[in-house]
C-alpha positions as CSV (number, residue, x, y, z in Angstrom):
1,M,-72.8,88.3,-47.2
2,I,-69.9,86.0,-47.6
3,T,-70.8,84.2,-44.4
4,F,-74.3,83.7,-45.7
5,I,-73.2,82.3,-49.0
6,I,-70.7,79.9,-47.4
7,S,-73.3,78.8,-44.9
8,I,-75.7,77.8,-47.8
9,I,-72.9,75.9,-49.5
10,V,-71.9,74.1,-46.3
11,L,-75.5,73.0,-45.8
12,V,-75.8,71.6,-49.3
13,L,-72.4,69.8,-48.9
14,G,-73.6,68.4,-45.6
15,Y,-76.4,66.7,-47.4
16,F,-74.3,65.2,-50.2
17,L,-71.4,64.2,-47.9
18,Y,-72.4,63.7,-44.2
19,S,-75.8,62.2,-45.0
20,K,-74.1,59.4,-47.0
21,L,-71.9,58.6,-44.1
22,I,-74.9,58.4,-41.8
23,E,-76.8,56.2,-44.3
24,R,-73.7,53.9,-44.6
25,N,-73.5,53.7,-40.9
26,F,-77.2,52.8,-40.5
27,V,-76.9,50.2,-43.4
28,I,-80.1,50.3,-45.4
29,D,-81.7,47.2,-46.9
30,T,-83.2,47.9,-50.3
31,N,-84.8,44.5,-50.4
32,R,-86.7,44.9,-47.1
33,K,-90.4,45.3,-47.5
34,T,-91.4,48.6,-46.0
35,P,-94.5,49.1,-43.8
36,A,-96.3,51.0,-46.6
37,Y,-96.6,47.6,-48.3
38,A,-96.3,45.1,-45.5
39,M,-99.0,46.8,-43.4
40,Q,-101.0,48.7,-46.0
41,D,-104.4,49.7,-44.6
42,G,-105.6,52.5,-46.9
43,V,-105.6,55.0,-44.0
44,D,-102.2,55.6,-42.5
45,Y,-100.1,52.9,-44.3
46,V,-100.3,54.1,-47.9
47,P,-97.4,53.9,-50.5
48,L,-96.8,57.4,-51.8
49,K,-94.5,58.8,-54.5
50,T,-91.1,59.8,-53.0
51,W,-91.3,63.5,-54.1
52,K,-94.7,63.8,-52.4
53,I,-93.4,62.3,-49.2
54,F,-90.4,64.7,-49.2
55,M,-92.8,67.7,-49.6
56,I,-95.1,66.4,-46.9
57,Q,-92.3,65.7,-44.6
58,F,-90.8,69.2,-45.3
59,L,-94.1,70.9,-44.6
60,N,-94.8,68.8,-41.5
61,I,-91.5,69.6,-39.8
62,A,-91.4,73.2,-41.1
63,G,-94.6,75.2,-41.0
64,L,-93.5,78.6,-39.6
65,G,-90.8,77.1,-37.4
66,P,-87.8,77.9,-39.6
67,I,-89.2,81.3,-40.3
68,F,-90.3,82.6,-36.9
69,G,-87.6,80.8,-34.9
70,A,-84.8,82.0,-37.3
71,I,-86.2,85.6,-37.1
72,M,-86.2,85.6,-33.3
73,G,-82.8,83.8,-33.2
74,A,-81.3,86.4,-35.6
75,K,-81.4,88.9,-32.7
76,F,-78.5,87.1,-31.1
77,G,-76.2,88.0,-34.0
78,T,-73.9,85.9,-36.2
79,S,-73.9,82.9,-33.8
80,A,-77.4,82.1,-35.2
81,F,-75.9,81.3,-38.6
82,L,-73.4,78.8,-37.0
83,W,-76.2,77.1,-35.0
84,I,-78.4,76.7,-38.0
85,V,-75.6,75.2,-40.2
86,F,-73.8,72.9,-37.7
87,G,-76.9,72.1,-35.7
88,C,-78.8,71.1,-38.8
89,I,-76.0,68.9,-40.4
90,F,-74.7,67.2,-37.2
91,G,-77.8,67.4,-35.0
92,G,-81.2,67.9,-36.5
93,A,-80.7,66.0,-39.8
94,V,-79.1,63.0,-37.9
95,H,-81.9,63.1,-35.4
96,D,-84.6,63.1,-38.1
97,Y,-83.0,60.5,-40.3
98,L,-82.1,57.9,-37.6
99,S,-85.4,58.2,-35.7
100,G,-87.3,58.0,-39.0
101,M,-85.4,55.0,-40.2
102,I,-85.7,53.2,-36.9
103,S,-89.5,53.8,-37.1
104,L,-89.4,52.4,-40.7
105,R,-87.6,49.3,-39.5
106,K,-90.0,48.7,-36.7
107,G,-93.2,48.9,-38.7
108,G,-93.8,52.7,-38.7
109,V,-94.3,52.8,-34.9
110,S,-94.8,56.1,-33.1
111,L,-91.9,57.8,-31.3
112,P,-92.9,56.6,-27.7
113,E,-92.6,53.0,-28.9
114,I,-89.0,53.7,-30.0
115,H,-88.3,55.3,-26.6
116,G,-89.7,52.3,-24.9
117,A,-87.7,49.8,-27.0
118,Y,-84.4,51.5,-26.2
119,L,-84.9,53.4,-22.9
120,G,-87.2,51.2,-21.0
121,K,-90.9,50.9,-20.0
122,I,-91.0,53.9,-17.6
123,P,-89.5,56.4,-20.1
124,K,-91.9,55.0,-22.6
125,Q,-95.0,55.7,-20.5
126,I,-93.7,59.1,-19.5
127,M,-93.0,60.1,-23.1
128,R,-96.3,58.9,-24.3
129,V,-98.1,61.4,-22.1
130,F,-95.4,64.1,-22.8
131,M,-95.7,63.7,-26.5
132,V,-99.5,63.8,-26.6
133,V,-99.3,67.0,-24.6
134,L,-96.6,68.4,-27.0
135,M,-98.7,67.6,-30.0
136,I,-101.7,69.4,-28.6
137,L,-99.4,72.4,-27.8
138,V,-98.2,72.4,-31.4
139,G,-101.8,72.5,-32.6
140,V,-102.4,75.4,-30.3
141,V,-99.4,77.5,-31.1
142,F,-99.9,77.0,-34.8
143,V,-103.6,77.9,-34.8
144,A,-103.8,81.0,-32.6
145,G,-101.7,83.2,-35.0
146,P,-103.6,82.3,-38.2
147,A,-106.9,82.7,-36.5
148,E,-106.1,86.2,-35.2
149,L,-104.8,87.3,-38.6
150,L,-107.9,86.0,-40.4
151,A,-110.0,87.9,-37.8
152,R,-108.1,91.2,-38.8
153,L,-108.7,90.5,-42.5
154,T,-112.4,89.8,-42.2
155,P,-115.5,91.6,-40.8
156,E,-115.7,92.1,-37.1
157,Y,-118.3,89.5,-36.5
158,L,-115.9,86.9,-37.8
159,D,-113.7,87.0,-34.7
160,A,-110.7,84.8,-33.8
161,I,-112.9,82.3,-32.0
162,F,-114.9,81.8,-35.2
163,W,-111.8,81.2,-37.2
164,I,-110.5,78.8,-34.6
165,F,-113.6,76.6,-35.0
166,I,-113.3,76.8,-38.8
167,I,-109.6,75.7,-38.7
168,F,-110.6,72.9,-36.3
169,I,-113.2,71.7,-38.7
170,Y,-110.4,71.4,-41.3
171,Y,-108.3,69.7,-38.6
172,I,-110.9,67.1,-38.0
173,F,-111.0,66.1,-41.7
174,A,-107.2,66.1,-42.1
175,T,-106.7,64.1,-38.9
176,L,-109.4,61.4,-39.6
177,L,-109.3,60.9,-43.4
178,P,-106.8,58.6,-45.1
179,V,-103.3,60.3,-45.5
180,D,-103.6,60.3,-49.3
181,K,-107.0,62.1,-49.4
182,I,-106.1,65.6,-48.0
183,I,-102.5,65.6,-46.8
184,G,-101.2,63.7,-49.8
185,K,-102.9,66.0,-52.3
186,I,-102.6,69.6,-50.9
187,Y,-99.4,69.4,-48.8
188,P,-97.0,69.1,-51.8
189,F,-98.5,72.4,-53.1
190,F,-98.1,74.1,-49.8
191,G,-94.6,72.8,-49.5
192,F,-93.6,74.2,-52.9
193,C,-95.2,77.6,-51.9
194,L,-93.1,77.7,-48.7
195,L,-90.0,77.0,-50.7
196,F,-90.8,79.6,-53.3
197,M,-91.4,82.1,-50.6
198,A,-87.9,81.5,-49.2
199,L,-86.5,81.5,-52.7
200,G,-88.0,84.9,-53.3
201,I,-86.3,86.3,-50.2
202,M,-83.0,84.7,-51.2
203,I,-83.1,86.3,-54.7
204,S,-83.9,89.6,-53.0
205,I,-80.9,89.3,-50.8
206,F,-78.7,88.8,-53.9
207,I,-80.4,91.7,-55.7
208,Y,-80.2,94.2,-52.9
209,Q,-77.0,92.8,-51.4
210,P,-77.6,94.1,-47.9
211,A,-74.8,94.3,-45.4
212,L,-75.3,91.1,-43.6
213,P,-73.3,90.2,-40.4
214,E,-70.1,88.3,-41.0
215,I,-68.5,85.7,-38.7
216,W,-65.2,87.8,-38.5
217,D,-67.3,90.6,-37.0
218,G,-67.5,88.5,-33.8
219,L,-70.0,86.3,-32.1
220,Q,-71.0,88.7,-29.4
221,N,-74.6,88.6,-28.1
222,K,-76.5,91.4,-29.9
223,H,-79.9,90.7,-28.3
224,P,-81.5,93.9,-26.8
225,D,-82.0,91.9,-23.6
226,A,-78.6,90.3,-23.6
227,S,-78.4,90.3,-19.8
228,S,-81.5,88.1,-19.4
229,M,-81.1,86.3,-22.8
230,P,-77.7,84.6,-22.9
231,V,-76.7,83.0,-26.2
232,F,-76.5,79.6,-24.3
233,P,-79.1,78.2,-24.0
234,M,-81.6,80.8,-25.3
235,L,-80.5,80.8,-28.9
236,F,-80.6,77.0,-29.1
237,V,-84.2,77.0,-28.0
238,S,-85.3,80.0,-30.0
239,I,-84.0,78.3,-33.2
240,A,-85.3,74.8,-33.0
241,C,-86.8,74.1,-36.5
242,G,-84.0,74.7,-38.8
243,A,-81.4,73.3,-36.5
244,V,-82.6,70.6,-34.0
245,S,-86.3,70.0,-33.2
246,G,-87.8,67.1,-31.3
247,F,-91.1,67.7,-33.0
248,H,-89.7,66.3,-36.2
249,A,-89.3,62.8,-34.8
250,T,-93.0,62.8,-34.0
251,Q,-93.7,63.4,-37.7
252,S,-91.2,61.0,-39.2
253,P,-93.3,57.9,-38.4
254,L,-96.2,59.4,-40.5
255,M,-93.9,59.2,-43.6
256,A,-92.2,56.0,-42.5
257,R,-95.6,54.4,-43.1
258,C,-95.6,55.7,-46.7
259,I,-92.1,55.2,-48.0
260,K,-91.7,52.6,-50.7
261,N,-88.1,51.7,-50.2
262,E,-85.4,52.3,-47.5
263,K,-83.1,53.9,-50.1
264,Y,-85.5,56.9,-50.1
265,G,-85.1,57.6,-46.4
266,R,-82.0,59.8,-46.9
267,S,-83.7,62.2,-49.2
268,V,-86.9,62.3,-47.2
269,F,-85.7,62.5,-43.6
270,Y,-82.2,64.0,-43.9
271,G,-83.0,66.0,-47.1
272,A,-86.1,67.6,-45.7
273,M,-84.1,68.8,-42.6
274,I,-81.4,70.3,-44.8
275,A,-84.1,72.1,-46.9
276,E,-85.6,73.5,-43.7
277,G,-82.1,74.6,-42.6
278,I,-81.7,76.5,-45.8
279,V,-85.1,78.2,-45.3
280,A,-84.1,79.1,-41.7
281,L,-80.8,80.5,-42.9
282,I,-82.4,82.7,-45.5
283,W,-84.9,84.2,-43.0
284,A,-82.1,84.7,-40.4
285,A,-80.1,86.6,-43.0
286,A,-83.1,88.8,-44.0
287,A,-84.0,89.4,-40.4
288,S,-80.4,90.3,-39.5
289,Y,-80.4,93.1,-42.1
290,F,-83.8,94.5,-41.0
291,F,-82.7,94.3,-37.3
292,F,-79.3,95.8,-37.6
293,D,-79.0,97.9,-40.7
294,T,-82.1,100.0,-41.3
295,G,-84.0,102.6,-39.3
296,Q,-87.2,100.5,-39.6
297,G,-85.3,97.4,-38.5
298,Q,-83.9,99.2,-35.5
299,E,-87.4,100.1,-34.3
300,L,-88.6,96.6,-34.9
301,F,-85.5,95.2,-33.1
302,A,-86.1,97.3,-30.1
303,K,-89.9,96.8,-29.7
304,E,-91.2,93.9,-31.8
305,T,-91.6,90.4,-30.3
306,N,-94.1,89.1,-32.9
307,A,-92.2,87.5,-35.8
308,A,-95.2,87.8,-38.1
309,V,-94.7,91.6,-38.1
310,V,-91.1,91.1,-39.2
311,V,-92.2,88.7,-41.9
312,D,-94.7,91.3,-43.1
313,A,-92.1,94.1,-43.2
314,I,-89.5,92.0,-45.1
315,T,-91.9,90.6,-47.7
316,K,-93.5,93.9,-48.4
317,E,-90.3,95.9,-48.8
318,W,-88.5,93.3,-50.9
319,L,-91.3,91.5,-52.7
320,G,-94.0,94.2,-53.0
321,A,-97.6,93.1,-53.5
322,I,-96.6,89.6,-54.2
323,G,-94.8,89.6,-50.9
324,A,-97.9,90.6,-49.0
325,V,-99.8,87.6,-50.5
326,L,-96.9,85.3,-49.6
327,A,-96.8,86.7,-46.1
328,I,-100.5,85.9,-45.6
329,F,-99.9,82.4,-47.0
330,G,-97.0,81.9,-44.7
331,V,-98.7,83.1,-41.5
332,I,-102.0,81.3,-42.2
333,A,-101.5,78.2,-44.3
334,A,-98.0,76.9,-43.2
335,P,-98.7,76.7,-39.4
336,I,-102.2,75.2,-40.0
337,T,-100.6,72.3,-41.9
338,S,-98.2,71.7,-39.0
339,G,-101.0,71.8,-36.6
340,D,-103.2,69.2,-38.3
341,T,-100.4,66.6,-38.6
342,A,-99.6,67.2,-34.9
343,F,-103.1,66.1,-34.0
344,R,-102.8,63.2,-36.5
345,S,-99.6,62.2,-34.7
346,A,-101.3,62.5,-31.3
347,R,-104.1,60.2,-32.6
348,L,-101.5,57.6,-33.7
349,I,-99.5,57.8,-30.5
350,V,-102.6,57.1,-28.4
351,A,-103.7,54.3,-30.9
352,D,-100.3,52.6,-30.5
353,F,-100.6,52.9,-26.7
354,L,-104.1,51.4,-26.7
355,N,-103.3,48.9,-29.5
356,Y,-106.4,50.4,-31.1
357,D,-107.1,49.6,-34.8
358,Q,-107.4,52.9,-36.7
359,K,-109.1,51.5,-39.9
360,P,-112.7,52.0,-38.6
361,M,-113.7,55.7,-38.6
362,R,-115.6,55.2,-35.3
363,K,-112.3,54.2,-33.5
364,R,-110.5,57.2,-34.9
365,L,-113.2,59.5,-33.6
366,Y,-113.0,58.0,-30.1
367,I,-109.3,59.1,-29.8
368,A,-109.5,62.4,-31.9
369,I,-112.5,64.1,-30.2
370,P,-111.0,64.4,-26.7
371,L,-107.7,65.7,-28.2
372,F,-109.6,68.4,-30.1
373,V,-111.6,69.4,-27.1
374,V,-108.5,69.9,-25.0
375,G,-106.8,71.8,-27.8
376,L,-109.9,74.1,-28.2
377,L,-109.9,74.9,-24.5
378,L,-106.2,75.8,-24.5
379,L,-106.7,78.0,-27.6
380,I,-109.6,79.9,-26.0
381,Y,-107.5,80.5,-22.9
382,S,-104.6,81.8,-25.0
383,L,-106.8,84.3,-26.7
384,Q,-108.6,85.5,-23.6
385,D,-105.4,85.9,-21.5
386,K,-103.0,88.3,-23.3
387,G,-99.9,86.5,-21.8
388,G,-101.4,83.1,-22.3
389,F,-100.1,82.4,-25.8
390,A,-96.6,83.6,-24.9
391,V,-96.5,81.2,-22.0
392,I,-97.8,78.3,-24.0
393,W,-95.2,79.0,-26.8
394,R,-92.3,79.1,-24.3
395,Y,-93.3,75.8,-22.8
396,F,-93.7,74.3,-26.3
397,A,-90.2,75.5,-27.2
398,W,-88.6,73.9,-24.2
399,A,-90.6,70.7,-24.5
400,N,-89.5,70.5,-28.1
401,Q,-85.8,70.5,-27.3
402,A,-86.2,68.2,-24.3
403,L,-87.9,65.7,-26.6
404,A,-85.0,66.0,-29.1
405,A,-82.5,65.2,-26.3
406,V,-84.5,62.1,-25.2
407,T,-84.9,60.9,-28.8
408,L,-81.2,61.3,-29.4
409,W,-80.5,59.1,-26.4
410,A,-82.9,56.4,-27.6
411,V,-81.2,56.6,-31.0
412,T,-77.8,56.3,-29.3
413,V,-78.8,53.1,-27.5
414,Y,-80.1,51.7,-30.8
415,M,-76.7,52.5,-32.5
416,Y,-74.8,50.8,-29.7
417,Q,-77.0,47.7,-29.8
418,E,-76.6,47.5,-33.6
419,K,-72.8,47.9,-33.2
420,K,-72.8,51.2,-35.2
421,W,-70.9,54.5,-34.8
422,V,-72.4,55.7,-31.6
423,V,-70.6,59.1,-31.7
424,V,-72.8,60.5,-34.5
425,S,-75.8,60.6,-32.1
426,L,-74.1,60.6,-28.7
427,V,-72.5,64.1,-29.2
428,P,-75.7,65.8,-30.2
429,A,-77.5,63.9,-27.4
430,L,-75.1,65.4,-24.9
431,F,-75.4,68.9,-26.3
432,M,-79.2,68.9,-26.4
433,T,-79.3,67.5,-22.8
434,M,-77.2,70.5,-21.7
435,V,-79.5,72.9,-23.7
436,A,-82.8,71.6,-22.3
437,S,-81.7,71.2,-18.7
438,T,-80.0,74.6,-18.6
439,Y,-82.9,76.3,-20.2
440,I,-85.5,75.1,-17.8
441,L,-83.3,76.1,-14.9
442,I,-82.5,79.6,-16.1
443,A,-85.7,80.6,-17.9
444,P,-88.3,82.8,-16.2
445,E,-91.0,80.3,-17.0
446,G,-88.8,77.6,-15.5
447,F,-87.0,77.8,-12.1
448,G,-85.5,81.2,-12.8
449,L,-82.1,80.4,-11.3
450,S,-78.9,82.4,-11.7
451,P,-76.7,81.6,-14.8
452,C,-73.9,80.2,-12.6
453,I,-76.2,77.7,-10.8
454,S,-78.0,76.9,-14.0
455,Y,-74.8,76.1,-16.0
456,W,-73.3,74.0,-13.3
457,S,-76.5,72.1,-12.7
458,G,-77.1,71.6,-16.4
459,G,-73.5,70.3,-16.7
460,L,-74.1,67.9,-13.8
461,I,-77.3,66.6,-15.4
462,T,-75.5,66.1,-18.7
463,T,-72.6,64.4,-17.1
464,A,-75.0,62.1,-15.2
465,S,-76.7,61.2,-18.5
466,L,-73.4,60.2,-20.0
467,A,-72.4,58.2,-16.9
468,L,-75.8,56.4,-17.1
469,F,-75.1,55.5,-20.7
470,G,-71.6,54.4,-19.8
471,Y,-73.1,52.2,-17.0
472,Y,-75.5,50.7,-19.5
473,V,-72.6,49.9,-21.9
474,L,-70.5,48.3,-19.1
475,K,-73.4,46.3,-17.8
476,N,-74.2,45.1,-21.4
477,K,-70.6,44.1,-22.0
478,R,-70.5,42.2,-18.7
479,K,-73.7,40.4,-19.5
480,S,-72.3,39.5,-23.0
481,S,-69.1,38.2,-21.4
482,E,-71.0,36.1,-18.9
483,M,-73.1,34.7,-21.7
484,D,-70.0,33.8,-23.7
485,N,-68.4,32.1,-20.7
486,H,-71.6,30.2,-20.1
487,N,-71.8,29.0,-23.7
488,K,-68.1,27.9,-23.6
489,H,-68.8,26.0,-20.4
490,I,-71.7,24.2,-22.1
491,S,-69.7,23.4,-25.2
492,V,-66.9,21.9,-23.0
């Protein structure tokens, strides 16, 4: 339990100390007019109160990610704690803050536009398609679970397909209506509920004082399928939300369009990520106890692959009847709120690509309807094919971390161009490149190569990425030198 307490303290200190260093490095301008005022349109660009933006950002990036991911990641042992703490402070929160602030500086543009500005036109076009697909996948993976649970809680004739259509009706309203009409009103409440749910579990941890794994017990892989699930890279993909998640950078532009002043960026972007890290840490600790120290947990650990079952077991045993209600909220409401903002992000990405004004409802419908149709088809497939959802989830998880790597490289180029400390984004960019490339090579849903080949190939891809960045830096310096010599020649 000492490791758990220290981890919480380190996360909090990370916000108060490292976030200030990152903010100072970025250099905020409190006098700069933000897009919420400069581009106010009453639909997506709407000034909101900072506490509301924080809660919306927290719920947008969280959903069930820091719960389900942390629970599945806890199977690897104590190394999950280290990844959540250090991944969050030095990777995820830096990723979220800098990508959000760059969007804020560039008029609240969507993530592909940031990629294009700093990585070039070809990456921009590729990432536009990639991110629209990812947003649809997010909508799919965060709807199937709630729909199936609602089907089990209601009469037989209200099956999962029925609930999918009901949820999508809500999606349509949340995606198309102005951000302050639905999202701005109900998301803060849902965000508080998600935090209270985690707080209840944390209080239970201190009351029952279970024997949690400690770092001095070792970092050995405790996963039941350790031979096919090595800690690297599987842990770093299993726990995305709560550590590093590319999905977050797709959500930050939504709030970059609503922030009133740049000084609030640290609490909204960096702060929401730290809050998510704390939630992930709490659930990882609770899951560790149930997995390793109880008879029921051992059975779950050996057989269970559905994190919702583990959530249900934890909340009922520690929180009783209230826990059952919170579990239902967590499994139903939280993922739905992530899904609707994913579709909203997809609409805005396509709108930016087409330069399509989103103030008229008619133009919003032109973009949103095809996105919903594709999402519905994928959802129906995932329900009809027993293995369909698992496959969609794994591809989503990999795409999520691959996106984080690309975004961190775009941020690194920005930092270099602005003559800032490049190392704060370069190191996590290299690490996530290694994670994403190794995973797709070693995973069964990827190329299924041997660990040796996968690690060496991932290392080569990462080294090549660093070399490419080094080439860009040298080329840029040479061009600047030539420009200086040219100017001197003219002045002479």
